[in-house]
ZAMAR-538016 format. One record per residue: residue in one letter; z, x, y of N, C-alpha, C, O in turn. Coordinates in steps of 0.1 Angstrom, whole numbers, plus 2048, in hexadecimal, padded with zeros to 3 digits. Layout:
<nodes>
aZXYZXYZXYZXY/...
</nodes>
This chain:
<nodes>
m5B2AFC3915A2AFB39059CAF739C59EAEC3A1/g594AFF3A158CAFB3AC584AF03AD587AE53A7/r57AAF23B6570AE63B7568AE53A7564AEF3A0/v568AD93A355EAD739754FADB39954AAD53A3/r549AE039453BAE3395533ADB38D535ADC381/i52AAD3393523ACA38F515ACC38C50DACF395/g50FACA37F502ACD37B4FBAC037A4FFAB8372/v4F2ABD3824E9AAF3804DEAAF3774D6AB8379/m4DEAA736E4D4AA63644CBA9C3674CDA91361/g4C0A9F36F4B6A963724B7A933834C1A9638A/t4ABA8D3874ABA883964ABA7A3964A2A7639E/a4B1A713914AFA623904B2A5E39F4B8A643A8/d4AEA5339F4AFA4C3AD4BFA4B3B14C3A4E3BC/i4C8A463A64D5A463AA4DBA533AC4E6A533B2/a4D6A5D3A74DBA6B3A94D8A6D3B84E1A6E3C1/r4CCA6E3BA4C9A723C74CEA693D54D1A6E3E0/r4CFA5A3D14D5A533DC4E4A543DB4E9A573E6/r4EAA523D34F9A503D2500A5C3CD50AA603D4/m4FEA623C2507A6A3BE504A7A3C150EA823C1/l4FBA7D3C34FAA8B3CB4FFA8D3D7507A963D9/p4FCA813E2505A833EE514A823EC51BA883F4/a51AA7A3E3527A763E052BA853DB533A8A3E2/f527A8D3D052AA9B3CA52CAA53D8536AAB3DA/a520AA33E0520AAE3E9529AAC3F652BAB63FD/d52EA9E3FA539A9B402545A9D3FE54DAA1407/h549A9B3F1555A9C3ED55DAAA3EC555AB23E7/p566AAF3F056EABA3F2570AC03E5572ACC3E5/d570ABA3D9573ABE3CD569AC23C356CAC83B9/t55EABD3C7550AC13BE547AC93C7547AC83D3/e53FAD13BE534AD83C4527AD83BD528ADD3B2/v51FAD43BF511AD33B850BAE03BA507AE53C5/t50AAE63AA506AF43A74F6AF33A44EEAFC3A9/a4F2AEB39D4E6AEB3974E1ADC3954E9AD2394/v4D2ADA3954CCAD03944BFAD238A4B5ADA38D/a4BFACB37D4B4ACC3754ABAC23744AFAB6376/s49FAC3371495AB737148BABD36748AAC9364/r483AB3361477AB835746CAB9365463AC1363/d46CAB4370465AB537B469AC2385471AC038E/p464ACB383469AD938946AAD739A473ADA3A1/d45DAD039E45CAD03AD466AC63B146CAC83BC/r46AABB3AB474AB23AF481AB93AF489AB73B9/a486AC23A4492AC83A2493AD23AE49EAD43B4/r488ADA3B248BAE13BD48DADB3CB495AE03D4/q485AD03CB486AC93D9495AC43DA49CAC63E5/v49AABE3CF4A9AB83CF4B2AC33D14BAAC33DA/a4B2ACC3C84BBADA3C94B8AE03D74C3AE43DC/q4AEAE23DE4AFAE73EC4B6ADD3F44BCAE43FC/h4B7AD23F54BEACA3FE4CCACC3FC4D4ACB406/y4D1AD03F04DEAD03EE4E6ADF3EB4F2AE23E8/g4D9AE83EF4E0AF93F14E2AFB3E14ECB023DF/c4DBAF63D74E0AFA3CA4D3B003C14C7B003C7/r4D4B043B64C9B073AF4C2AFD3A74C8AF33A4/a4B6AFE3A44ABAF539D4A8AFB3914A5B06390/l4AAAF23854AAAF837849BAEF371498AE5376/d496AF436848AAED36348CAE4357485ADB353/t499AE934F49CAE03464AAADC3464B2AE034E/y4ACAD333C4BDACC33B4C4AD83334CFADC336/a4BDADE3294C4AE73214C8AF23284D2AF8325/e4C0AF73324C3B0333B4D0AFF3434D8B08347/l4D2AF13484DCAEE3504EAAEF3464F5AF134B/l4E8AEE3394F5AEE3314F6AFA32E500AFC327/e4EFB053314F3B133304F8B1A33D4FEB2633D/a4F6B133474FBB18354509B1D356512B14355/p50CB2935851AB2B35B523B2536452FB24362/d51BB21370522B1C37A522B0B37A520B04384/v523B0636E523AF736D52EAF336352DAF5356/d538AEB36A544AE7362541ADA35E545AD6353/a53AAD3363538AC336252AAC0364523AC536D/v525AB535B518AB035C517AA435F51EA9C35A/y50CA9F36950DA9136C4FDA8E3664F3A94368/v4FFA8235E4F1A7C3574EFA7135B4F5A67357/p4E3A703644DFA633664D0A613624C8A5B36A/l4CCA673554C1A6334E4C0A5534B4C8A4C34D/p4B3A553464B0A473404B9A443364BFA4D330/n4BBA353334C6A323284C6A3831A4D1A3B316/t4BBA3B3144B8A3E3054BCA4E3054BEA532FA/l4BDA573124C1A633134CFA633144D4A6E311/h4D6A5E3174E5A5E31B4EDA6430F4F4A6E311/a4ECA5E3044F5A642FA4F0A702F64F8A7A2F4/v4E3A722F44E0A812EE4E5A8C2F74ECA952F3/w4E2A8B3054E6A943104F4A963124F9AA1315/t4FBA8B31150AA8A313510A9130751BA98309/e50AA912FC510A972F050DAA52F1516AAD2EF/r503AA92F44FEAB82F7507ABE30250DAC9300/a509AB730E511ABC319520ABE314526AC7318/l525AB630D534AB6307532AC42FE53AACE2FF/r52AAC42F652AACF2EA529ADB2F3530AE42EF/s522ADC2FD522AE930552FAEB30E530AF4317/g538AE330B544AE5314545ADE32054FADF326/r53CAD732453EAD2330543AC5330542ABF325/h549ABF33B54DAB2340542AAA343538AB0347/v541A9E340537A93343539A8834B541A80347/l533A86355531A7835B521A72358517A7835B/v524A67353516A6134D516A5235251FA4A352/e506A52357505A4135B506A39351505A3E346/k508A2D35350AA233494FDA1D3464F5A1C34F/p4FCA19339507A1C32F507A293284FDA2F327/m513A2E324513A3831F50BA3F313509A4B310/a506A3030D4FDA333024F9A232FF501A19301/t4EEA212F84E9A142F64ECA0F2E54E6A062DE/d4F8A172E14FDA142D550CA152D4512A202D7/a515A092D0523A0C2D0528A192C952FA222CE/h523A182BF525A232B3523A312BB52CA392BA/d519A322C3518A412CA522A412D452AA4A2D4/t524A382DD52FA392E753EA3D2DF545A462E4/e542A362D454CA3A2CE54CA482CB556A4F2CE/r542A4D2C453EA5C2BF542A652CC54AA6E2CB/l53BA632D753CA6C2E354BA6A2E9550A742ED/v552A5E2EA55FA5F2ED568A692E756FA712EC/a565A662D856EA6F2CE56CA7E2CF575A862CC/l55FA802D355AA8E2D5564A962E056AAA12DF/a562A8C2EB568A922F8575A942F557AA9F2F8/e57DA892F058CA8C2EE58FA962E6598A9D2E8/r586A992DA588AA52D2588AB12DC591AB82DB/s57FAB42E457BABE2EA584AC22F7585ACD2FB/g58CAB72FB593AB830858BAB631458FABB31E/l57FAAF314577AAD31F578AA132457CA9831C/a574A9E330573A92336566A8B33355CA91336/l566A7F32F558A7832F55AA6C337563A65333/v554A68341554A5E349548A5534953DA5B34B/e549A4934853DA4234A53EA3E358548A3935C/n532A3F360533A3B370530A2E374526A2A379/v53DA2537053DA17376545A19383550A1D384/m53DA1638C543A1939A54DA1039F558A143A3/f549A0239D54F9F53A45609F63A15699F43AA/v5629FA3975729F939257AA0339B587A0239D/h574A0B3A157CA133A957EA103B7585A173BE/h578A043BB57A9FC3C65869F73C85899EF3BF/d5919F73D159E9F23D259C9E33D15A49DE3C8/a5939DB3D85919CE3D65949C63C95999BB3C9/h5909CD3BF5919C83B25A09C83AC5A49C13A3/r5A79D03B25B49D33AD5BE9C73B65C89C13B2/h5B99C53C25BD9BA3C75BB9AB3C35C39A23C5/v5AF9AB3BE5AC99F3B85B499C3AC5B79903AA/l5B79A73A35BE9A63985CC9A239A5D299B392/r5D19A73A65E19A53AC5DE9983AF5E79913AA/l5D49903B65D59813BB5D59793AF5DB96F3AF/i5CD97C3A55CD9723995DC9743915E096A38D/e5E297E3905ED98038B5F997939360397638D/e5F997839F6009733A75FF9623A760895B3AC/g5F395D3A25F094F3A15EA9493AC5EC93E3B1/a5E19513B05D994D3BC5D09403BA5CE9373C1/v5CB9433AE5C29353AA5CA92D39E5C4924398/g5D693039B5DD9283925DB92E3865DA93A386/a5DA92737C5D992836D5C892D36D5C0926373/l5C49393675B693C3675AE93435A5B293434F/r5A592E35E59B92635658F92B35358992734A/g58993535B57D93A35957894536257E94736D/m56E94C35E56895636655795536455195335A/q55295837054495C37254096737954596A384/a53796E37453397B37A52597D37A51F97C36F/v51E98038451098338450998E38C50B991398/f5029943864FB99F38C4EB99F38A4E69A237F/a4E599C3944D599B3914CF9A139B4D49A13A6/v4C29A63994BB9AE3A44AC9AC3A34A79A9398/p4A49AD3B04959AB3AE48E9B53A64939C03A4/r4839B03A047C9BA3974769C539D4709C43A8/r4779D13954729E03994639DE39645D9D538F/p45E9EB39D44E9EB39944B9ED38A4539F5385/e4449E93834409E93764419F836F4429F8362/d442A04377443A0F36E453A1336F456A1E36C/d45BA0B374468A0D375470A1036746CA0935D/i478A1836547DA1B358485A0E353486A0C347/r48BA0635D4929F935848B9F13524909E634E/l47B9F33504739EA34A46D9F23404629EE33B/r4729FC33B46DA01330477A02323481A07324/a4739FD31547A9FC30E47CA06307487A07300/d474A12306476A1D30047FA26308483A31302/l483A2431348DA2A31A49AA2331B4A4A28321/g49BA193164A8A103154A8A073204B3A05326/g49DA0232549D9FC3324A59EC32C4A99EA321/g4A59E33384A79D53354B49D233E4BD9DA341/a4B49C53404BF9BF3464CD9C23444D59C734C/l4CF9BF3364DC9C232F4E39D13324EF9D2336/w4DA9DB3304E19E73324E19EA3414E89F3345/d4D89E33494D79E83574E29E03614EC9E5366/t4DD9D23634E89CB36B4F39C43614FF9C2366/g4F09C13554F99BB34C5079C234B5119BC349/v5069CF34C5119D834B51F9D335652B9D3353/y51A9D13605239CC36C52B9BF3695379BF369/p5259B536752D9A83635379AB3575439A7356/v52F9B334D5369B63405419BC34354D9B8340/h5409C734A54C9D134D5579C93575629CD356/a5539C035F55A9B836A5629AD36056E9AA363/a55D9A93565679A134C5719A834557C9A3342/l56E9B33415769BC3385829C334158C9C633C/h57E9C53505869CB35A5909BF35D59C9C235E/l58C9B235E5959A836459D9A235A5A999F35C/l5969A034E59D9973445A299F3385A999A330/g59E9AC3375A49B232C5989B232058D9AD322/e59C9B73135929BC3095919B02FF5899B02F5/d5989A530359A99A2F65919902FC595985301/l5819942FA57898B2FD56E9892F056A9932EA/d56B97B2EC5639772E25569732E755796B2F0/v54A9782E25409732E653C9662DF53B9652D3/v53995B2E653694E2E052794D2E05239472D6/g5209512E95119512EA50A95B2F45109612FD/a4FD95C2F24F79642FA4E99622FA4E495E2F0/t4E19653054D39653054CD97130D4D3977316/l4C29743094B89803114AC97E30F4A797D304/t4A797E31B49897B31C48F98332349598A32B/g48598332347B98F32846E99031F46C98B314/a46599832445A99E31C4589AD31C4549B3326/g45C9B230F45C9C030D46B9C530E4709CD306/v4729C131A4809C431B4869B631E47E9AC321/d4949B631D49B9AA32349A9AC33449C9B6339/t4979A13394979A43494A299934F4A599835B/s4A99903454B29883494BA98533E4B4986333/g4C698233F4D097C3354DE97733A4E4979344/a4E297032E4EF96C3324F996C3274F696D31B/a50696B32A50F96931D51B96232152196332C/l51E95B31752A95231853595A30E53395E302/l54195A31454A96130D55795830E55894F316/r56395A30656E95630557A96030657D9682FE/a58195E31158E96831259B96030B59B954308/s5A49683095B19643055B795730C5B6957318/g5BC94F3085C094130E5B69383115B792F31A/g5AB93A30A59F93030E59893131958F92931B/v59B93D32159594032C584941329581949320/w57A93B32F56C93B32D56694633756B947342/v55C94D33455695933B54795633A54295632F/h54195434753395534752E95F34E531961359/l52496734651F97334C51097334D50A970342/a5099753584FB97535A4F69823614FD989368/f4E998535E4E59913634D69923624D098B35A/g4CF99B36A4C199B36A4BB9A63734C29AB37C/i4AF9A83714A69B337749A9AB37D4909B237F/d49999F37F48D99838449198B38B48C980387/h49998B3954A298239A4A49813A94A198C3AF/a4A697A3AE4AB97A3BC4B79823BD4BD9813B2/y4BE9893C64C79933C54D49873C44D597C3CA/r4DE98D3B94EC9863BB4F698E3B64F39963AD/n4FF98E3B950A9993B85189933BA51D9943C5/f51F98C3B052C9883B25349853A652E98439B/y5419853A654997C39B5529743A05569763AC/e55696839955F95F39F56A95D39156795E385/l57795A39758395838D58494739158594339D/w58593E38858993138A59492D383596930377/g59E92538D5AB9243835AC9143875A490E38D/d5B99103815BA9023845BF8FD3925BF8F1395/r5C390939B5C69043A85BB9093B35BB9043BF/g5B19133AD5AB9173B85A09203B159F9213A4/r5989283BB58C9303B858B93D3C058E93C3CC/l58894A3B95889563C057A95B3BF57595C3B4/t57395D3C85669613C956396F3CF5659703DB/v55F9793C855C9863CF54D9883CF5479853C4/e54698B3D953C98A3DC5389993E05409A03E5/r52C99D3DD5279AD3DD5319B43D45359BF3D7/a5359AF3C95429B33C253E9C33BC5469CC3BD/f5319C43B85309D13AE52B9DB3B852F9E63B6/t5239D93C351C9E53CC51D9E43DA5149E63E1/p52A9E13DF52D9E03EC52A9ED3F452D9F83EF/p5259ED4015219F9408530A0240A53A9FC408/a530A0D40E53BA13411543A1041C54FA1341E/d53BA0A424545A054325449F64335449EF43D/a5449F24275489E342654D9DE4185479E140E/a5589D741955F9D340E5599C64075539BE40D/p55C9C43F95559B83F355D9AB3FB5699AC3FE/r5569A13FD55A99540456198F3F855B98D3EE/v57098A3FC5769833F357B9773F9583979402/r57796A3F557A95D3F85839563EE5819563E2/l58C94F3F55989493EA59693A3F05979363FC/e5929313E65929213E859D91D3E059D91F3D4/r5A99163E65B39123E05B89063E85BA9053F4/d5BB8FB3DF5C38F03E55B98EA3F15BE8E43FB/g5AC8EC3F05A38E43FA5A08ED4075988E9410/k5A78F84055A490141059E90E40D5A0913402/t59691541558F92141459592C41B599929426/s59793741859A94242059395141B59195440F/v59195842458B96641E59597241E59B975429/v5979764155A398141059D98D415594993410/p5A59924205A099F4265A19AD41B5AC9B0416/m5969B341A5959C04125919C941A58A9C6424/e5959D74175919E341D5859E94175839EA40B/p57D9EC4205719F541A574A0041557EA05419/r56EA0440B56FA10402562A163FC559A103F7/d561A223FE554A2B3F8556A2A3E955AA353E5/q554A213E1555A233D254CA2D3CB54EA303BF/v544A313D053CA3E3CA544A4B3CC545A543C4/r54AA4C3DA555A583D9560A563D2566A603CD/a565A493D1570A493C856EA4B3BA577A503B2/s560A473B755CA4B3A755DA5A3A3560A5F398/v558A623B0557A713AD566A753AE569A7F3A6/a56EA713B457BA743B5583A713A6589A793A0/a581A663A2585A62396581A6C38B58AA70384/f573A7038A56DA7A381575A8638357BA8B379/v576A8D38F57EA9A39258BA9838A58EAA1382/r593A8D38C5A0A8D3875A0A8D3775AAA91370/a595A89372595A86363591A97360597A9D357/v589A9B366583AA9362592AB4361594ABB358/r599AB336E5A5ABB36E5B0AB53645BAABD363/e5B1AAA35E5BAAA93545B4AA93465BBAA833C/g5A5AAB3465A1AAF33A59EAA432F59CAA6323/r5A0A9833759CA8B32E59AA8033659CA80342/s596A7532F593A68337597A5C32F59CA5C324/d594A53336599A4632D58FA42323584A3D325/p593A45316588A4130C586A3330857EA312FF/t58CA2930E58EA1C30B582A1431157AA0D30A/a581A1631E579A0D325569A0F322562A05323/p564A1C31F557A1C31B554A1530C54AA11308/v55DA1630655BA112F755CA032F75539FD2F2/r5669FE2FF5669EE2FE55A9E93055559DF300/q5559F03105499EA31453D9EB30A5369E1307/a53B9F73045309F82FB5329ED2F05289E72EC/r53B9EA2EC53F9E22DF53B9D42E55339CD2DE/l53F9D02F153D9C12F652F9BF2F952A9B42F7/l5269CB2FF5199C93015139CA2F350A9C22F2/q5159D02EA50F9CE2DD5119C22D65099BF2CD/r51C9BB2D851E9AC2D25169A32DA5139992D5/i5139A42E650D99C2ED4FE99D2E94F89932E5/r4F99A82EC4EB9AA2E44EA9A62D74DE9A22D5/a4F29A52CC4F39A22BF4F19922BF4E998C2B8/a4FA98C2C94FD97D2C94ED9772CF4E896C2CB/a4E897F2D84DD97A2DC4D097B2D14C99712CF/e4D09872CB4C59882BF4C897C2B64BF9752B2/a4D597B2B34D99702A54D59642AA4CF95D2A2/s4D69602B74D39532B84C494D2B74BC9552BB/p4C09422B24B293F2B34AC93D2C04A093F2C2/i4B59392CA4B09382D84B79432E04B79422EC/g4BD94D2D94C29552E34BD9612E94C39672F1/a4B09642E24AA9702E649A96C2E64959652DC/s49296F2F148596C2F247F9722E848397E2E5/a47396C2E146A9742D746397E2DC45F9872D4/s46097E2EA45B9872EF4609972F14599A12F3/l46D9962EE4769A22EE4739AE2E447A9B82E4/
</nodes>
């Protein structure tokens, strides 16, 4: 198989800033078409990358020169267009969350497996080597016996017309920034996570939230997220001998590694990490999945189920969800 020919469904900010440059730069991918409901925007983006502009998403799925589709649409459109892309025989890279319902995620993953197609949720930070190094440090006892984990990702408020603030498009903090700490807990601690309690607050959509989980062995996990906050981006693993903190854990620049600090026995040291372009690494991982005709079916399903349990816990608690949601 030669280069994977990519069709981009929409011209979202993350597509223009991150993914289109990475697709264009990677030797194993080629952007062949960009589709948008805004024809002028599609032509503008397509001209920049030397590819065709298409006026509808359906036209993209009929294009003979598209092997795989990248879906950065609003959250409520992820499931329907991912399914249509898979049924058209295309591999799919879809922005997180893959769907806003765990049953839809399970159904899409099963469809991809039956069809021999790659279906990948674009969680990029897991492709940075720093997190594998952190896992090794924990396994080697760098902090002693693990007692707890904290993970936080929060960003300043967007303009009022931003899709993250629109309930009808699947906006809200849990689906936006909440995915990162949730995925970090699964990635670092495994899937055996019980939801002890959760809260979501905001007017119209949830703009902040937190969840308390319990992992195997009694390890507590505190996750916090928001889209109306001073910027915060880290996770921390706390043991009986020390503490390991990873700053800029989820979105480090390509030329700077996450900052990893180890506090142990009254001493603090910085653990050296190498920079890595995790966007490019995500593209490379997708190419491998396409060439193998399959992808890991467990990661998106585990994440979707945990996100759904957190939302259910918040809605079930008399103080867990704001009455204004």
